C-alpha positions in Angstrom: -4.6 -18.8 18.3 -1.0 -19.4 17.5 0.1 -21.2 14.3 3.4 -23.0 14.6 5.1 -25.4 12.2 2.7 -28.4 11.9 0.3 -27.4 14.7 -2.0 -24.8 16.1 -1.8 -23.8 19.8 -5.0 -22.7 21.5 -5.0 -21.2 25.0 -7.7 -21.8 27.6 -9.5 -18.5 27.0 -9.8 -19.2 23.3 -11.0 -22.7 24.0 -13.8 -21.3 26.2 -14.7 -18.8 23.4 -14.8 -21.6 20.8 -17.1 -23.8 23.0 -19.6 -20.9 23.1 -19.5 -20.3 19.3 -22.2 -21.4 17.0 -21.5 -23.4 13.8 -20.9 -20.4 11.5 -18.7 -18.5 14.0 -16.5 -21.6 14.4 -16.3 -22.1 10.6 -15.2 -18.5 10.2 -12.5 -18.7 12.8 -11.1 -22.0 11.4 -11.2 -20.6 7.8 -9.3 -17.6 9.0 -6.7 -19.7 10.7 -6.3 -21.9 7.6 -5.9 -18.9 5.3 -3.3 -17.4 7.7 -1.3 -20.6 7.7 -1.5 -21.0 3.9 -0.2 -17.4 3.5 2.7 -18.0 5.9 3.6 -21.3 4.1 3.5 -19.7 0.7 5.8 -16.8 1.9 8.2 -19.3 3.4 8.4 -21.3 0.2 8.8 -18.2 -1.9 11.7 -17.0 0.2 13.3 -20.5 0.0 13.0 -20.4 -3.8 14.5 -16.9 -4.0 17.4 -17.9 -1.8 18.0 -21.1 -3.9 17.9 -19.1 -7.2 20.5 -16.6 -5.7 22.8 -19.5 -4.9 22.5 -21.3 -8.2 25.1 -20.5 -10.8 24.0 -19.9 -14.4 20.8 -18.1 -13.5 21.0 -14.5 -14.3 18.9 -11.6 -13.0 16.5 -11.7 -16.0 15.7 -15.4 -15.7 15.4 -15.1 -11.9 12.9 -12.2 -12.2 10.9 -14.2 -14.9 10.8 -17.3 -12.7 9.8 -15.3 -9.5 7.0 -13.5 -11.5 5.6 -16.9 -12.7 5.9 -18.3 -9.2 3.8 -15.4 -7.8 1.2 -16.0 -10.5 1.0 -19.7 -9.6 0.6 -18.8 -5.9 -2.2 -16.4 -6.7 -3.9 -19.0 -8.8 -3.8 -21.5 -6.0 -5.3 -19.0 -3.6 -8.1 -18.0 -5.9 -9.1 -21.1 -7.9 -11.6 -20.6 -10.6 -14.6 -22.9 -10.4 
């Protein structure tokens, strides 16, 4: 299974495997694909934010580090929501 921007690509072999799966196996496979896509998206946004901070005048290394630390905390909170 290949995750590209905005879509998931499944080849014929994977499709045949998915047809043979029971409900729980399919749920597990889709959950794994979702988690992988979420992780890749979070990394992409974090990199974009870091690059933007680098290019913004008036933001020193201390503020940049504080901002990035808070961003990492927010990302972790969104990945592990408390019930």
